[in-house]
N, C-alpha and C positions, 0 to 999 in steps of 0.2 A: 503491499500500499504505499501510495506514493501523496504527499501534502506539499504542497506550492504555496505560499503567503506573499502576497504584495503589502510591503510597508511603505509607505508614502512611493517616493520613487526607485524603492529597491524590490528585488524577487529574492526571497530565502527559499532555500530550497531544503527540505528535510526527508530522509527515507527511512519508514518505520515498515517493519515485518510484522503484521497482525495476526498471520495467520490461525495463531490461539486464541487470538481475544476478540469478541465479537465487537465490530464496529459500525457503529450508526455518527449521522449526523445530523445535528435538530437544525430547526428552522424556525429563528426570532421571527418576529413581526415586522421587524426593519428591515430583513433579507429579501434578494430576490437568489432563485435557485434556477440556472441555465443548464439543462440536460442535453448531452450529446448521449443519444440512442445509438446503442450499436446495432444499426439493420445491417450489417455487410454492406456490399458494393452499392451504398446509397445513402441516402442524409433524412434523421429525423431529428430535431430537436424541440425541445419543450420548456418552457420559460415558466414558472410560479412567480408572478409579482408581488411586492411587498405588498398591497393592498388585494392579495389574495386571488387574483386574476389568473386563469389557467389557458395558456396559448398555446398551441402545437404548431410548428413548422414541418410541413411534407411529413410522410408517411414509409419512406422507403421502399422496397420492389414490393409487388405482389406476397411474397413468400415472410416478408417483415409483420405485414399485418395483426398478425397473432403476437409476434412478441412487443408491438407498441402496444396494444390494448393491455397487455399482461403486466406491463413494466406501470402503465398509467394507473391500473386499478389495483396493485400492489401501494401505489400511495394514496388512495381512497378517491380517485379521480373519476366519476363517473361522466361528467359533465365537461365541454371545452368550451368557455367564453368567447374564444376565435380560435378559426382554424387557418392559418395562411398558407398557400399553395404556391411555392416561388415559379414553376414551370410544369408545363405538363407530359414530362419525361419518365418512363416507366419506373426510374430507380427514386423519384421524389414522391408519386402517387399511387403509386402501385398495390401499398400496405390501406391506403385510406378508404379503400373500400370495406375493408373490416372494422377499421375504425370508425366509419357512420354508421356501421351496421350495429355497433355493441356501446356506442355513447351519444350522449346528446350534445348537439352540436348548436350554439346560438347563433351563429356568424359565420363566413368564408371568405378572406380576400383571396382572389385569382389574379393571376399576371395578365388574363385576358387573351392569352396563347392559344390557339386553337390546335389541336392534334388528331390525324386521322389515324388510331391505334384504338383495339380494343380496350385495351387499359384506360384507355383515356374515357370510351364510351361508356365504360362500368363508371368510373366518377360521376360523369353527367349523370348518369341514371341514377345514382344513390342521392345526388343535389336535389333531383325531381323527386323522387321518392320519398325521400324526409321534409322537402319542400324547406330546404335551408336558404335561408337569405345569402346574396351572392355579393360582393362589390368588387370593380374592377380597381387595383391597386396602381397609382398614378405617381408620377416621379414628384417631390418633395412634400407627398401628403406626409401627415401626424399619423400614424396608429393608434397611438397614445401618448397623451402631453398631459404632466403635471408637475408640479413645482420642481418635483425631483428627478421623476424619470420620463424620458422621451423616448419613442420607436419611430425612425421615421426612414421613409421609404426613398432610396436614392438612385434605383432603379426599377424598370419595368416595361410592359413590352410596349415595342412601336413597331410599326407597319413591316420595318424593314428588316427587323432583327430578327434572328434564328433561336430555338427555342431557349440556347444557353445564354445567350446575350440579353432573352426576354426574362432572366431570371429574376423576381423580385430579392434587390439588395436593402438589409436593414442595418443602418445605425441605432443601435441601443445605449442609450446613455443614463446610468444611473446615479446621480452625485457626479463625482469623482472617476468613476469607472466607465470605462467604452468596449463595446462589441462591435465588431464589423463582420455581419455574416451573408456571405458572396455567392451562395448558391452556385450555379454553373457559368458565373459570366466571364469572357475569353479579355486576350488583353486588348482587342477593341476598347470593348466597354470598362476596363480598366484605365486605361488611358485617358477615356475622358471621366472615370470617376477623379482622377487627381485634380482637376480643375475646381472640385469641390474645397470649399473651406473645411479647417479642423475636420479633416479628414481619418488623422491619426486614431488608432486605437489601441486599447491595452491587449485586448484579443480579439482575434480573427477564427472563424469557421474558413479556411483555405478554400479557393475558389476550384469545380470540377473535378473534387478528390484530388488534389495533386497531379492533374493531366499535364502535357508539354503545354496545350492551347493557354495556358492561365499562369500565373503569379512570377509576373517580371519583376526584376527586380528593382525600375526605377519605381513601378508601385508600391514594392514592397517597403525602398526605400520613403516613399511619401506617407505611408500609412505607420511606421516602424513599430509591429507589435512585440509584446514581451511574450505572448502565448498565441501559439498555431496551434489548432485543429485540423487534424486530417481525416477525412470520414472515407474507409474504404474497404474492401475485403483482403484477406490475405490469400495471395495465388490469384488473385482476379484477372481476367482475360486482357484488361487494357494497360498491363504495367504500371499501376498507378502506386504510389506516387512515382513519378520519374526523376531522375538522379539531380536534374537540372533545379527542381523546384525545392527538392531538400538542402541544396547548394546555397541558392538562391535565400533560404529562412536561415539557414547558418551565418550568411552574410549580414542579414539584419539581426545578428543574434537574439533571432526566436526560440523559445525553447519550446519542441516540439511533443505533442503528446496526439496519438490515433486510435481510433477506436479500434483497428485491429490489431494494436496491443496492448491496450489499456481497455476495454469495453468499454461500457458504459462510462462515460467522464461526466461527472457534476461540478458546477463551477459556482460556489457560493460568496457572494460578497452582500456586504451592508453600504454599497457603498463609497467606503473608503479604503479597506482593504478588501483581497478575495482569496479564496481557499479553492483548492484542486481536490476532488476526492476522485480516482479511478474506480473502476471496480475492477482490477487485478494490477500485479504489477508486471515487469517484461518479464520477471524470472517465470512466474506463471505459465506465459506466452510459449516460453520454451520447449515446458513439458506438456502442450497442446497437439 
C-alpha cells in the first residue's frame, strides 16, 4: 500500500506494506474523493464531492459494467446525481449500459458526438428506456460551481472533431487542488488547450491511456502535473502506454500511477493536501 501526501508545494512519499492490517480511509465532510476505477482497457472515474454529490465519468468497456456497479454499491451508492459521458467509444460507454440498468441516474452530460456502433445504440436505448435527462456539454460551461469547488468543461464536440478530440475535458478545482481529466484528446486538442490560462493541474488523468497520439511534451510542460494517472490494461493490444509518454511524464517530474499496476486508485483531498490510496502495491502486481 502506497500513500502519497501533498503538503503545500511539496510531495512526500511513504510506503507502507499493510497486508496483515485492515486498511480503510475515512471521508470527512470537507473531503472530496476522486476514484479512478480499474476497468481494464478503458476509463471510469467516480467523484464524491464535499457536498455529497455523486458523479460518475464514463463506465469502461461492456465487460466492466458489473465491476463499476459493484464498486459503487459497495460504497452505498445506488443513485448518481450526474453521469458524464466523455465520448462514445466502446471503452468509455460500454459499461454504462449495466450502470443505467442497476442505478438511478438523475442527469447525463454527453459530448454530443454520435457514433454508429451497437454499443452506442445500447447506450441511447437505456437513456430512452429510463427517460434520463441529457444535456450536451459546451466548452467553458461550468458543470458545478460554488465558492470552493468548480468543474469546468474545457473541451467537447465540434463538427470537425473526431471521437477522441470530441472528448469532454474537465478541470476540477477544489480550493488549492486541481485535477485535469483529459479523456482521449489527441495532440491537436492538447495544443489548443495550452491557450487556456491557468491550465496547470496537480493531478492529471493522462489522455488516451498513454497512447502515442497524446501527451506532447510542450503540453505537459504547460500543465506541469505532480501526479499522472494512467488507465489501461496489462498486455493490451495497443501497446499502451508508449515509451514516449512515460519519458515525457518523467521529464516533467510527474509521479506515475496506473490502474494496471495499482488497481483502483482513490485520491482524497481537503482542498489543501491530498492523499493517494491505491488498491494494490507494485509488488502485488508482480505475482498476478
